[in-house]
CHARMM-style PDB file with segment names, atoms N, HN, CA, C and O in Angstrom:
ATOM      1  N   MET     1      -1.708 170.842 -97.289  1.00  0.00      PROA
ATOM      2  CA  MET     1      -0.851 170.873 -96.114  1.00  0.00      PROA
ATOM      3  C   MET     1       0.298 169.893 -96.316  1.00  0.00      PROA
ATOM      4  O   MET     1       0.096 168.784 -96.811  1.00  0.00      PROA
ATOM      5  N   ALA     2       1.474 170.295 -95.940  1.00  0.00      PROA
ATOM      6  HN  ALA     2       1.638 171.195 -95.537  1.00  0.00      PROA
ATOM      7  CA  ALA     2       2.658 169.455 -96.107  1.00  0.00      PROA
ATOM      8  C   ALA     2       2.679 168.369 -95.045  1.00  0.00      PROA
ATOM      9  O   ALA     2       2.402 168.622 -93.873  1.00  0.00      PROA
ATOM     10  N   GLY     3       3.010 167.164 -95.468  1.00  0.00      PROA
ATOM     11  HN  GLY     3       3.235 166.959 -96.421  1.00  0.00      PROA
ATOM     12  CA  GLY     3       3.143 166.056 -94.551  1.00  0.00      PROA
ATOM     13  C   GLY     3       4.594 165.837 -94.193  1.00  0.00      PROA
ATOM     14  O   GLY     3       5.484 166.424 -94.809  1.00  0.00      PROA
ATOM     15  N   PRO     4       4.844 164.991 -93.196  1.00  0.00      PROA
ATOM     16  CA  PRO     4       6.219 164.715 -92.806  1.00  0.00      PROA
ATOM     17  C   PRO     4       7.012 164.159 -93.987  1.00  0.00      PROA
ATOM     18  O   PRO     4       6.539 163.272 -94.698  1.00  0.00      PROA
ATOM     19  N   GLY     5       8.196 164.675 -94.186  1.00  0.00      PROA
ATOM     20  HN  GLY     5       8.580 165.395 -93.608  1.00  0.00      PROA
ATOM     21  CA  GLY     5       9.060 164.175 -95.249  1.00  0.00      PROA
ATOM     22  C   GLY     5       8.739 164.690 -96.636  1.00  0.00      PROA
ATOM     23  O   GLY     5       9.449 164.365 -97.587  1.00  0.00      PROA
ATOM     24  N   GLN     6       7.683 165.488 -96.780  1.00  0.00      PROA
ATOM     25  HN  GLN     6       7.106 165.752 -96.007  1.00  0.00      PROA
ATOM     26  CA  GLN     6       7.307 165.962 -98.109  1.00  0.00      PROA
ATOM     27  C   GLN     6       8.401 166.811 -98.728  1.00  0.00      PROA
ATOM     28  O   GLN     6       8.592 166.794 -99.944  1.00  0.00      PROA
ATOM     29  N   TYR     7       9.113 167.548 -97.905  1.00  0.00      PROA
ATOM     30  HN  TYR     7       8.958 167.562 -96.917  1.00  0.00      PROA
ATOM     31  CA  TYR     7      10.157 168.420 -98.414  1.00  0.00      PROA
ATOM     32  C   TYR     7      11.531 167.763 -98.390  1.00  0.00      PROA
ATOM     33  O   TYR     7      12.531 168.428 -98.661  1.00  0.00      PROA
ATOM     34  N   GLY     8      11.602 166.493 -98.075  1.00  0.00      PROA
ATOM     35  HN  GLY     8      10.790 165.953 -97.854  1.00  0.00      PROA
ATOM     36  CA  GLY     8      12.867 165.768 -98.087  1.00  0.00      PROA
ATOM     37  C   GLY     8      13.515 165.722 -96.713  1.00  0.00      PROA
ATOM     38  O   GLY     8      13.160 166.480 -95.810  1.00  0.00      PROA
ATOM     39  N   GLN     9      14.472 164.815 -96.577  1.00  0.00      PROA
ATOM     40  HN  GLN     9      14.760 164.199 -97.311  1.00  0.00      PROA
ATOM     41  CA  GLN     9      15.196 164.676 -95.332  1.00  0.00      PROA
ATOM     42  C   GLN     9      16.506 165.444 -95.444  1.00  0.00      PROA
ATOM     43  O   GLN     9      17.086 165.561 -96.524  1.00  0.00      PROA
ATOM     44  N   VAL    10      16.954 165.959 -94.322  1.00  0.00      PROA
ATOM     45  HN  VAL    10      16.483 165.864 -93.445  1.00  0.00      PROA
ATOM     46  CA  VAL    10      18.199 166.718 -94.301  1.00  0.00      PROA
ATOM     47  C   VAL    10      19.345 165.791 -93.928  1.00  0.00      PROA
ATOM     48  O   VAL    10      19.243 165.018 -92.976  1.00  0.00      PROA
ATOM     49  N   GLY    11      20.425 165.871 -94.673  1.00  0.00      PROA
ATOM     50  HN  GLY    11      20.509 166.500 -95.446  1.00  0.00      PROA
ATOM     51  CA  GLY    11      21.627 165.102 -94.371  1.00  0.00      PROA
ATOM     52  C   GLY    11      22.678 166.017 -93.786  1.00  0.00      PROA
ATOM     53  O   GLY    11      22.404 166.787 -92.865  1.00  0.00      PROA
ATOM     54  N   ASP    12      23.883 165.929 -94.323  1.00  0.00      PROA
ATOM     55  HN  ASP    12      24.106 165.303 -95.071  1.00  0.00      PROA
ATOM     56  CA  ASP    12      24.981 166.759 -93.842  1.00  0.00      PROA
ATOM     57  C   ASP    12      24.704 168.242 -94.080  1.00  0.00      PROA
ATOM     58  O   ASP    12      24.033 168.620 -95.040  1.00  0.00      PROA
ATOM     59  N   ARG    13      25.233 169.062 -93.191  1.00  0.00      PROA
ATOM     60  HN  ARG    13      25.778 168.755 -92.411  1.00  0.00      PROA
ATOM     61  CA  ARG    13      25.060 170.515 -93.308  1.00  0.00      PROA
ATOM     62  C   ARG    13      26.433 171.164 -93.158  1.00  0.00      PROA
ATOM     63  O   ARG    13      27.228 170.790 -92.296  1.00  0.00      PROA
ATOM     64  N   TYR    14      26.684 172.132 -94.009  1.00  0.00      PROA
ATOM     65  HN  TYR    14      26.038 172.435 -94.710  1.00  0.00      PROA
ATOM     66  CA  TYR    14      27.940 172.877 -93.984  1.00  0.00      PROA
ATOM     67  C   TYR    14      27.608 174.358 -93.901  1.00  0.00      PROA
ATOM     68  O   TYR    14      26.561 174.787 -94.386  1.00  0.00      PROA
ATOM     69  N   ARG    15      28.499 175.150 -93.284  1.00  0.00      PROA
ATOM     70  HN  ARG    15      29.350 174.801 -92.890  1.00  0.00      PROA
ATOM     71  CA  ARG    15      28.225 176.578 -93.144  1.00  0.00      PROA
ATOM     72  C   ARG    15      29.509 177.392 -93.292  1.00  0.00      PROA
ATOM     73  O   ARG    15      30.618 176.867 -93.191  1.00  0.00      PROA
ATOM     74  N   THR    16      29.324 178.684 -93.532  1.00  0.00      PROA
ATOM     75  HN  THR    16      28.423 179.110 -93.613  1.00  0.00      PROA
ATOM     76  CA  THR    16      30.439 179.617 -93.609  1.00  0.00      PROA
ATOM     77  C   THR    16      30.270 180.658 -92.511  1.00  0.00      PROA
ATOM     78  O   THR    16      29.172 180.819 -91.979  1.00  0.00      PROA
ATOM     79  N   PRO    17      31.334 181.361 -92.166  1.00  0.00      PROA
ATOM     80  CA  PRO    17      31.213 182.424 -91.172  1.00  0.00      PROA
ATOM     81  C   PRO    17      30.288 183.559 -91.634  1.00  0.00      PROA
ATOM     82  O   PRO    17      29.746 184.290 -90.805  1.00  0.00      PROA
ATOM     83  N   GLY    18      30.106 183.710 -92.954  1.00  0.00      PROA
ATOM     84  HN  GLY    18      30.546 183.117 -93.628  1.00  0.00      PROA
ATOM     85  CA  GLY    18      29.285 184.783 -93.491  1.00  0.00      PROA
ATOM     86  C   GLY    18      27.805 184.481 -93.583  1.00  0.00      PROA
ATOM     87  O   GLY    18      27.059 185.256 -94.182  1.00  0.00      PROA
ATOM     88  N   GLY    19      27.354 183.366 -93.002  1.00  0.00      PROA
ATOM     89  HN  GLY    19      27.959 182.737 -92.515  1.00  0.00      PROA
ATOM     90  CA  GLY    19      25.920 183.090 -92.961  1.00  0.00      PROA
ATOM     91  C   GLY    19      25.375 182.179 -94.049  1.00  0.00      PROA
ATOM     92  O   GLY    19      24.163 181.970 -94.113  1.00  0.00      PROA
ATOM     93  N   TRP    20      26.227 181.630 -94.904  1.00  0.00      PROA
ATOM     94  HN  TRP    20      27.211 181.799 -94.852  1.00  0.00      PROA
ATOM     95  CA  TRP    20      25.769 180.682 -95.927  1.00  0.00      PROA
ATOM     96  C   TRP    20      25.737 179.287 -95.342  1.00  0.00      PROA
ATOM     97  O   TRP    20      26.644 178.904 -94.603  1.00  0.00      PROA
ATOM     98  N   THR    21      24.694 178.511 -95.665  1.00  0.00      PROA
ATOM     99  HN  THR    21      23.957 178.822 -96.266  1.00  0.00      PROA
ATOM    100  CA  THR    21      24.643 177.097 -95.300  1.00  0.00      PROA
ATOM    101  C   THR    21      24.297 176.285 -96.534  1.00  0.00      PROA
ATOM    102  O   THR    21      23.566 176.731 -97.418  1.00  0.00      PROA
ATOM    103  N   VAL    22      24.847 175.075 -96.567  1.00  0.00      PROA
ATOM    104  HN  VAL    22      25.441 174.712 -95.850  1.00  0.00      PROA
ATOM    105  CA  VAL    22      24.569 174.121 -97.635  1.00  0.00      PROA
ATOM    106  C   VAL    22      24.186 172.813 -96.962  1.00  0.00      PROA
ATOM    107  O   VAL    22      24.938 172.286 -96.142  1.00  0.00      PROA
ATOM    108  N   GLU    23      23.018 172.290 -97.309  1.00  0.00      PROA
ATOM    109  HN  GLU    23      22.408 172.718 -97.975  1.00  0.00      PROA
ATOM    110  CA  GLU    23      22.532 171.036 -96.744  1.00  0.00      PROA
ATOM    111  C   GLU    23      22.341 170.022 -97.862  1.00  0.00      PROA
ATOM    112  O   GLU    23      21.916 170.374 -98.962  1.00  0.00      PROA
ATOM    113  N   VAL    24      22.652 168.779 -97.580  1.00  0.00      PROA
ATOM    114  HN  VAL    24      22.998 168.494 -96.686  1.00  0.00      PROA
ATOM    115  CA  VAL    24      22.339 167.704 -98.508  1.00  0.00      PROA
ATOM    116  C   VAL    24      20.918 167.268 -98.181  1.00  0.00      PROA
ATOM    117  O   VAL    24      20.649 166.811 -97.070  1.00  0.00      PROA
ATOM    118  N   VAL    25      20.003 167.406 -99.144  1.00  0.00      PROA
ATOM    119  HN  VAL    25      20.222 167.777-100.047  1.00  0.00      PROA
ATOM    120  CA  VAL    25      18.612 167.014 -98.929  1.00  0.00      PROA
ATOM    121  C   VAL    25      18.212 165.948 -99.935  1.00  0.00      PROA
ATOM    122  O   VAL    25      18.695 165.924-101.067  1.00  0.00      PROA
ATOM    123  N   GLN    26      17.327 165.072 -99.501  1.00  0.00      PROA
ATOM    124  HN  GLN    26      16.935 165.092 -98.581  1.00  0.00      PROA
ATOM    125  CA  GLN    26      16.810 164.014-100.366  1.00  0.00      PROA
ATOM    126  C   GLN    26      15.408 164.395-100.786  1.00  0.00      PROA
ATOM    127  O   GLN    26      14.503 164.483 -99.956  1.00  0.00      PROA
ATOM    128  N   LEU    27      15.229 164.620-102.073  1.00  0.00      PROA
ATOM    129  HN  LEU    27      15.964 164.548-102.747  1.00  0.00      PROA
ATOM    130  CA  LEU    27      13.931 164.957-102.629  1.00  0.00      PROA
ATOM    131  C   LEU    27      13.471 163.820-103.533  1.00  0.00      PROA
ATOM    132  O   LEU    27      14.252 162.923-103.850  1.00  0.00      PROA
ATOM    133  N   ALA    28      12.226 163.852-103.944  1.00  0.00      PROA
ATOM    134  HN  ALA    28      11.591 164.581-103.687  1.00  0.00      PROA
ATOM    135  CA  ALA    28      11.706 162.821-104.845  1.00  0.00      PROA
ATOM    136  C   ALA    28      12.521 162.752-106.140  1.00  0.00      PROA
ATOM    137  O   ALA    28      12.671 161.681-106.728  1.00  0.00      PROA
ATOM    138  N   ALA    29      13.044 163.897-106.578  1.00  0.00      PROA
ATOM    139  HN  ALA    29      12.922 164.767-106.100  1.00  0.00      PROA
ATOM    140  CA  ALA    29      13.830 163.962-107.812  1.00  0.00      PROA
ATOM    141  C   ALA    29      15.277 163.520-107.595  1.00  0.00      PROA
ATOM    142  O   ALA    29      16.037 163.430-108.559  1.00  0.00      PROA
ATOM    143  N   GLY    30      15.675 163.241-106.345  1.00  0.00      PROA
ATOM    144  HN  GLY    30      15.058 163.314-105.562  1.00  0.00      PROA
ATOM    145  CA  GLY    30      17.043 162.828-106.039  1.00  0.00      PROA
ATOM    146  C   GLY    30      17.708 163.783-105.060  1.00  0.00      PROA
ATOM    147  O   GLY    30      17.106 164.766-104.629  1.00  0.00      PROA
ATOM    148  N   ASP    31      18.958 163.482-104.714  1.00  0.00      PROA
ATOM    149  HN  ASP    31      19.447 162.684-105.064  1.00  0.00      PROA
ATOM    150  CA  ASP    31      19.699 164.322-103.777  1.00  0.00      PROA
ATOM    151  C   ASP    31      20.005 165.686-104.386  1.00  0.00      PROA
ATOM    152  O   ASP    31      20.317 165.796-105.572  1.00  0.00      PROA
ATOM    153  N   ARG    32      19.913 166.706-103.569  1.00  0.00      PROA
ATOM    154  HN  ARG    32      19.660 166.617-102.606  1.00  0.00      PROA
ATOM    155  CA  ARG    32      20.226 168.068-103.978  1.00  0.00      PROA
ATOM    156  C   ARG    32      21.029 168.738-102.875  1.00  0.00      PROA
ATOM    157  O   ARG    32      21.038 168.274-101.734  1.00  0.00      PROA
ATOM    158  N   LEU    33      21.693 169.815-103.211  1.00  0.00      PROA
ATOM    159  HN  LEU    33      21.686 170.192-104.138  1.00  0.00      PROA
ATOM    160  CA  LEU    33      22.367 170.663-102.237  1.00  0.00      PROA
ATOM    161  C   LEU    33      21.508 171.903-102.055  1.00  0.00      PROA
ATOM    162  O   LEU    33      21.299 172.660-103.003  1.00  0.00      PROA
ATOM    163  N   ARG    34      21.014 172.113-100.855  1.00  0.00      PROA
ATOM    164  HN  ARG    34      21.184 171.499-100.085  1.00  0.00      PROA
ATOM    165  CA  ARG    34      20.126 173.256-100.583  1.00  0.00      PROA
ATOM    166  C   ARG    34      20.957 174.397-100.003  1.00  0.00      PROA
ATOM    167  O   ARG    34      21.648 174.235 -98.997  1.00  0.00      PROA
ATOM    168  N   ILE    35      20.876 175.533-100.649  1.00  0.00      PROA
ATOM    169  HN  ILE    35      20.315 175.664-101.466  1.00  0.00      PROA
ATOM    170  CA  ILE    35      21.631 176.710-100.235  1.00  0.00      PROA
ATOM    171  C   ILE    35      20.705 177.670 -99.493  1.00  0.00      PROA
ATOM    172  O   ILE    35      19.600 177.967 -99.948  1.00  0.00      PROA
ATOM    173  N   ARG    36      21.177 178.148 -98.346  1.00  0.00      PROA
ATOM    174  HN  ARG    36      22.074 177.907 -97.977  1.00  0.00      PROA
ATOM    175  CA  ARG    36      20.468 179.170 -97.577  1.00  0.00      PROA
ATOM    176  C   ARG    36      21.470 180.267 -97.211  1.00  0.00      PROA
ATOM    177  O   ARG    36      22.669 180.018 -97.085  1.00  0.00      PROA
ATOM    178  N   HSD    37      20.954 181.474 -97.046  1.00  0.00      PROA
ATOM    179  HN  HSD    37      19.980 181.676 -97.148  1.00  0.00      PROA
ATOM    180  CA  HSD    37      21.780 182.585 -96.582  1.00  0.00      PROA
ATOM    181  C   HSD    37      21.065 183.225 -95.411  1.00  0.00      PROA
ATOM    182  O   HSD    37      19.950 183.729 -95.551  1.00  0.00      PROA
ATOM    183  N   HSD    38      21.712 183.204 -94.252  1.00  0.00      PROA
ATOM    184  HN  HSD    38      22.618 182.795 -94.139  1.00  0.00      PROA
ATOM    185  CA  HSD    38      21.118 183.690 -92.997  1.00  0.00      PROA
ATOM    186  C   HSD    38      19.745 183.057 -92.768  1.00  0.00      PROA
ATOM    187  O   HSD    38      18.818 183.719 -92.300  1.00  0.00      PROA
ATOM    188  N   GLY    39      19.625 181.782 -93.100  1.00  0.00      PROA
ATOM    189  HN  GLY    39      20.378 181.244 -93.480  1.00  0.00      PROA
ATOM    190  CA  GLY    39      18.397 181.034 -92.860  1.00  0.00      PROA
ATOM    191  C   GLY    39      17.358 181.106 -93.959  1.00  0.00      PROA
ATOM    192  O   GLY    39      16.385 180.353 -93.934  1.00  0.00      PROA
ATOM    193  N   PHE    40      17.542 181.999 -94.929  1.00  0.00      PROA
ATOM    194  HN  PHE    40      18.333 182.611 -94.950  1.00  0.00      PROA
ATOM    195  CA  PHE    40      16.571 182.138 -96.009  1.00  0.00      PROA
ATOM    196  C   PHE    40      16.955 181.257 -97.191  1.00  0.00      PROA
ATOM    197  O   PHE    40      18.116 181.219 -97.599  1.00  0.00      PROA
ATOM    198  N   TYR    41      15.977 180.556 -97.732  1.00  0.00      PROA
ATOM    199  HN  TYR    41      15.034 180.586 -97.401  1.00  0.00      PROA
ATOM    200  CA  TYR    41      16.191 179.684 -98.884  1.00  0.00      PROA
ATOM    201  C   TYR    41      16.696 180.495-100.075  1.00  0.00      PROA
ATOM    202  O   TYR    41      16.171 181.566-100.381  1.00  0.00      PROA
ATOM    203  N   VAL    42      17.735 179.962-100.749  1.00  0.00      PROA
ATOM    204  HN  VAL    42      18.161 179.092-100.501  1.00  0.00      PROA
ATOM    205  CA  VAL    42      18.276 180.596-101.949  1.00  0.00      PROA
ATOM    206  C   VAL    42      18.024 179.718-103.162  1.00  0.00      PROA
ATOM    207  O   VAL    42      17.435 180.175-104.142  1.00  0.00      PROA
ATOM    208  N   ALA    43      18.468 178.439-103.114  1.00  0.00      PROA
ATOM    209  HN  ALA    43      18.946 178.068-102.319  1.00  0.00      PROA
ATOM    210  CA  ALA    43      18.315 177.552-104.272  1.00  0.00      PROA
ATOM    211  C   ALA    43      18.636 176.120-103.881  1.00  0.00      PROA
ATOM    212  O   ALA    43      19.293 175.869-102.871  1.00  0.00      PROA
ATOM    213  N   ASP    44      18.159 175.178-104.704  1.00  0.00      PROA
ATOM    214  HN  ASP    44      17.625 175.383-105.525  1.00  0.00      PROA
ATOM    215  CA  ASP    44      18.584 173.785-104.654  1.00  0.00      PROA
ATOM    216  C   ASP    44      19.397 173.544-105.917  1.00  0.00      PROA
ATOM    217  O   ASP    44      18.957 173.883-107.015  1.00  0.00      PROA
ATOM    218  N   VAL    45      20.589 172.957-105.765  1.00  0.00      PROA
ATOM    219  HN  VAL    45      20.946 172.682-104.873  1.00  0.00      PROA
ATOM    220  CA  VAL    45      21.449 172.707-106.923  1.00  0.00      PROA
ATOM    221  C   VAL    45      21.832 171.236-106.977  1.00  0.00      PROA
ATOM    222  O   VAL    45      21.716 170.510-105.990  1.00  0.00      PROA
ATOM    223  N   LEU    46      22.292 170.810-108.155  1.00  0.00      PROA
ATOM    224  HN  LEU    46      22.386 171.400-108.957  1.00  0.00      PROA
ATOM    225  CA  LEU    46      22.621 169.407-108.376  1.00  0.00      PROA
ATOM    226  C   LEU    46      24.021 169.006-107.920  1.00  0.00      PROA
ATOM    227  O   LEU    46      24.235 167.874-107.487  1.00  0.00      PROA
ATOM    228  N   SER    47      24.976 169.935-108.017  1.00  0.00      PROA
ATOM    229  HN  SER    47      24.802 170.855-108.369  1.00  0.00      PROA
ATOM    230  CA  SER    47      26.362 169.544-107.751  1.00  0.00      PROA
ATOM    231  C   SER    47      27.132 170.634-107.031  1.00  0.00      PROA
ATOM    232  O   SER    47      26.685 171.777-106.941  1.00  0.00      PROA
ATOM    233  N   VAL    48      28.300 170.261-106.519  1.00  0.00      PROA
ATOM    234  HN  VAL    48      28.663 169.332-106.593  1.00  0.00      PROA
ATOM    235  CA  VAL    48      29.176 171.209-105.848  1.00  0.00      PROA
ATOM    236  C   VAL    48      29.592 172.317-106.813  1.00  0.00      PROA
ATOM    237  O   VAL    48      29.729 173.471-106.406  1.00  0.00      PROA
ATOM    238  N   ASP    49      29.792 171.982-108.069  1.00  0.00      PROA
ATOM    239  HN  ASP    49      29.680 171.045-108.399  1.00  0.00      PROA
ATOM    240  CA  ASP    49      30.171 172.992-109.062  1.00  0.00      PROA
ATOM    241  C   ASP    49      29.122 174.101-109.174  1.00  0.00      PROA
ATOM    242  O   ASP    49      29.460 175.248-109.465  1.00  0.00      PROA
ATOM    243  N   ASP    50      27.862 173.765-108.947  1.00  0.00      PROA
ATOM    244  HN  ASP    50      27.587 172.833-108.711  1.00  0.00      PROA
ATOM    245  CA  ASP    50      26.776 174.749-109.041  1.00  0.00      PROA
ATOM    246  C   ASP    50      26.742 175.733-107.866  1.00  0.00      PROA
ATOM    247  O   ASP    50      26.105 176.782-107.959  1.00  0.00      PROA
ATOM    248  N   LEU    51      27.416 175.406-106.770  1.00  0.00      PROA
ATOM    249  HN  LEU    51      27.934 174.553-106.694  1.00  0.00      PROA
ATOM    250  CA  LEU    51      27.400 176.285-105.598  1.00  0.00      PROA
ATOM    251  C   LEU    51      28.007 177.647-105.918  1.00  0.00      PROA
ATOM    252  O   LEU    51      27.573 178.662-105.374  1.00  0.00      PROA
ATOM    253  N   GLY    52      29.004 177.675-106.792  1.00  0.00      PROA
ATOM    254  HN  GLY    52      29.357 176.850-107.234  1.00  0.00      PROA
ATOM    255  CA  GLY    52      29.680 178.910-107.150  1.00  0.00      PROA
ATOM    256  C   GLY    52      28.792 179.941-107.820  1.00  0.00      PROA
ATOM    257  O   GLY    52      29.122 181.127-107.832  1.00  0.00      PROA
ATOM    258  N   ARG    53      27.681 179.510-108.371  1.00  0.00      PROA
ATOM    259  HN  ARG    53      27.413 178.546-108.361  1.00  0.00      PROA
ATOM    260  CA  ARG    53      26.720 180.460-108.961  1.00  0.00      PROA
ATOM    261  C   ARG    53      26.062 181.320-107.901  1.00  0.00      PROA
ATOM    262  O   ARG    53      25.642 182.445-108.174  1.00  0.00      PROA
ATOM    263  N   TRP    54      25.971 180.790-106.694  1.00  0.00      PROA
ATOM    264  HN  TRP    54      26.312 179.877-106.472  1.00  0.00      PROA
ATOM    265  CA  TRP    54      25.204 181.447-105.638  1.00  0.00      PROA
ATOM    266  C   TRP    54      26.060 181.972-104.488  1.00  0.00      PROA
ATOM    267  O   TRP    54      25.769 183.027-103.924  1.00  0.00      PROA
ATOM    268  N   ILE    55      27.114 181.238-104.142  1.00  0.00      PROA
ATOM    269  HN  ILE    55      27.352 180.381-104.600  1.00  0.00      PROA
ATOM    270  CA  ILE    55      27.933 181.591-102.987  1.00  0.00      PROA
ATOM    271  C   ILE    55      29.241 182.211-103.473  1.00  0.00      PROA
ATOM    272  O   ILE    55      29.917 181.620-104.316  1.00  0.00      PROA
ATOM    273  N   PRO    56      29.617 183.391-102.963  1.00  0.00      PROA
ATOM    274  CA  PRO    56      30.882 184.016-103.366  1.00  0.00      PROA
ATOM    275  C   PRO    56      32.067 183.075-103.103  1.00  0.00      PROA
ATOM    276  O   PRO    56      32.069 182.333-102.121  1.00  0.00      PROA
ATOM    277  N   ALA    57      33.067 183.112-103.985  1.00  0.00      PROA
ATOM    278  HN  ALA    57      33.065 183.714-104.784  1.00  0.00      PROA
ATOM    279  CA  ALA    57      34.213 182.193-103.914  1.00  0.00      PROA
ATOM    280  C   ALA    57      34.911 182.233-102.559  1.00  0.00      PROA
ATOM    281  O   ALA    57      35.293 181.188-102.032  1.00  0.00      PROA
ATOM    282  N   ALA    58      35.081 183.415-101.992  1.00  0.00      PROA
ATOM    283  HN  ALA    58      34.771 184.264-102.420  1.00  0.00      PROA
ATOM    284  CA  ALA    58      35.761 183.538-100.697  1.00  0.00      PROA
ATOM    285  C   ALA    58      34.972 182.820 -99.600  1.00  0.00      PROA
ATOM    286  O   ALA    58      35.564 182.213 -98.707  1.00  0.00      PROA
ATOM    287  N   GLU    59      33.649 182.887 -99.664  1.00  0.00      PROA
ATOM    288  HN  GLU    59      33.169 183.380-100.390  1.00  0.00      PROA
ATOM    289  CA  GLU    59      32.803 182.191 -98.689  1.00  0.00      PROA
ATOM    290  C   GLU    59      32.799 180.690 -98.941  1.00  0.00      PROA
ATOM    291  O   GLU    59      32.842 179.892 -98.005  1.00  0.00      PROA
ATOM    292  N   LEU    60      32.748 180.317-100.208  1.00  0.00      PROA
ATOM    293  HN  LEU    60      32.714 180.965-100.969  1.00  0.00      PROA
ATOM    294  CA  LEU    60      32.718 178.900-100.576  1.00  0.00      PROA
ATOM    295  C   LEU    60      33.962 178.180-100.055  1.00  0.00      PROA
ATOM    296  O   LEU    60      33.884 177.025 -99.635  1.00  0.00      PROA
ATOM    297  N   ALA    61      35.086 178.851-100.084  1.00  0.00      PROA
ATOM    298  HN  ALA    61      35.149 179.789-100.426  1.00  0.00      PROA
ATOM    299  CA  ALA    61      36.343 178.266 -99.604  1.00  0.00      PROA
ATOM    300  C   ALA    61      36.327 178.050 -98.093  1.00  0.00      PROA
ATOM    301  O   ALA    61      37.157 177.307 -97.570  1.00  0.00      PROA
ATOM    302  N   GLN    62      35.401 178.684 -97.391  1.00  0.00      PROA
ATOM    303  HN  GLN    62      34.726 179.287 -97.816  1.00  0.00      PROA
ATOM    304  CA  GLN    62      35.335 178.584 -95.933  1.00  0.00      PROA
ATOM    305  C   GLN    62      34.251 177.636 -95.432  1.00  0.00      PROA
ATOM    306  O   GLN    62      34.003 177.577 -94.227  1.00  0.00      PROA
ATOM    307  N   LEU    63      33.598 176.894 -96.326  1.00  0.00      PROA
ATOM    308  HN  LEU    63      33.799 176.942 -97.304  1.00  0.00      PROA
ATOM    309  CA  LEU    63      32.556 175.958 -95.888  1.00  0.00      PROA
ATOM    310  C   LEU    63      33.133 174.945 -94.911  1.00  0.00      PROA
ATOM    311  O   LEU    63      34.162 174.327 -95.181  1.00  0.00      PROA
ATOM    312  N   GLU    64      32.468 174.781 -93.779  1.00  0.00      PROA
ATOM    313  HN  GLU    64      31.632 175.283 -93.560  1.00  0.00      PROA
ATOM    314  CA  GLU    64      32.867 173.807 -92.778  1.00  0.00      PROA
ATOM    315  C   GLU    64      31.648 173.003 -92.360  1.00  0.00      PROA
ATOM    316  O   GLU    64      30.526 173.509 -92.368  1.00  0.00      PROA
ATOM    317  N   ARG    65      31.877 171.748 -91.996  1.00  0.00      PROA
ATOM    318  HN  ARG    65      32.789 171.338 -91.990  1.00  0.00      PROA
ATOM    319  CA  ARG    65      30.764 170.922 -91.534  1.00  0.00      PROA
ATOM    320  C   ARG    65      30.196 171.498 -90.250  1.00  0.00      PROA
ATOM    321  O   ARG    65      30.939 171.869 -89.342  1.00  0.00      PROA
ATOM    322  N   ASP    66      28.889 171.570 -90.182  1.00  0.00      PROA
ATOM    323  HN  ASP    66      28.286 171.268 -90.920  1.00  0.00      PROA
ATOM    324  CA  ASP    66      28.193 172.099 -89.021  1.00  0.00      PROA
ATOM    325  C   ASP    66      28.180 171.037 -87.920  1.00  0.00      PROA
ATOM    326  O   ASP    66      27.595 169.972 -88.117  1.00  0.00      PROA
ATOM    327  N   PRO    67      28.803 171.293 -86.772  1.00  0.00      PROA
ATOM    328  CA  PRO    67      28.843 170.281 -85.712  1.00  0.00      PROA
ATOM    329  C   PRO    67      27.478 170.048 -85.057  1.00  0.00      PROA
ATOM    330  O   PRO    67      27.309 169.076 -84.320  1.00  0.00      PROA
ATOM    331  N   ASP    68      26.507 170.924 -85.313  1.00  0.00      PROA
ATOM    332  HN  ASP    68      26.644 171.713 -85.911  1.00  0.00      PROA
ATOM    333  CA  ASP    68      25.188 170.787 -84.719  1.00  0.00      PROA
ATOM    334  C   ASP    68      24.242 169.929 -85.552  1.00  0.00      PROA
ATOM    335  O   ASP    68      23.081 169.756 -85.180  1.00  0.00      PROA
ATOM    336  N   THR    69      24.726 169.383 -86.687  1.00  0.00      PROA
ATOM    337  HN  THR    69      25.669 169.524 -86.989  1.00  0.00      PROA
ATOM    338  CA  THR    69      23.876 168.564 -87.538  1.00  0.00      PROA
ATOM    339  C   THR    69      23.466 167.293 -86.804  1.00  0.00      PROA
ATOM    340  O   THR    69      24.303 166.583 -86.244  1.00  0.00      PROA
ATOM    341  N   LEU    70      22.189 167.025 -86.818  1.00  0.00      PROA
ATOM    342  HN  LEU    70      21.509 167.601 -87.272  1.00  0.00      PROA
ATOM    343  CA  LEU    70      21.676 165.811 -86.185  1.00  0.00      PROA
ATOM    344  C   LEU    70      21.631 164.686 -87.203  1.00  0.00      PROA
ATOM    345  O   LEU    70      21.235 164.893 -88.350  1.00  0.00      PROA
ATOM    346  N   ILE    71      22.032 163.511 -86.788  1.00  0.00      PROA
ATOM    347  HN  ILE    71      22.354 163.343 -85.857  1.00  0.00      PROA
ATOM    348  CA  ILE    71      21.938 162.330 -87.643  1.00  0.00      PROA
ATOM    349  C   ILE    71      20.820 161.473 -87.072  1.00  0.00      PROA
ATOM    350  O   ILE    71      20.941 160.947 -85.966  1.00  0.00      PROA
ATOM    351  N   LEU    72      19.733 161.332 -87.821  1.00  0.00      PROA
ATOM    352  HN  LEU    72      19.636 161.760 -88.720  1.00  0.00      PROA
ATOM    353  CA  LEU    72      18.573 160.593 -87.352  1.00  0.00      PROA
ATOM    354  C   LEU    72      18.598 159.174 -87.894  1.00  0.00      PROA
ATOM    355  O   LEU    72      18.871 158.953 -89.074  1.00  0.00      PROA
ATOM    356  N   ALA    73      18.316 158.235 -87.042  1.00  0.00      PROA
ATOM    357  HN  ALA    73      18.094 158.415 -86.083  1.00  0.00      PROA
ATOM    358  CA  ALA    73      18.225 156.832 -87.462  1.00  0.00      PROA
ATOM    359  C   ALA    73      16.934 156.629 -88.245  1.00  0.00      PROA
ATOM    360  O   ALA    73      15.910 157.228 -87.914  1.00  0.00      PROA
ATOM    361  N   PRO    74      16.968 155.787 -89.285  1.00  0.00      PROA
ATOM    362  CA  PRO    74      15.737 155.559 -90.079  1.00  0.00      PROA
ATOM    363  C   PRO    74      14.664 154.864 -89.280  1.00  0.00      PROA
ATOM    364  OT1 PRO    74      13.580 154.603 -89.800  1.00  0.00      PROA
TER     365      PRO     74
END
């Protein structure tokens, strides 16, 4: 069973009008960018350059910070 924080903490979140989201997550292996499409997990990548493998260029250009992102105090 997964415990709290086992899957990492969520940082900033960005989204596109086409349903793509990118979240900065902290994992045991280090920070990653988590890609989702319409809420479904796609991949975790190391850098912004890697996003282009998964997200179409036209969508990638439209990434905007999600105003609903919660910032939790430690």
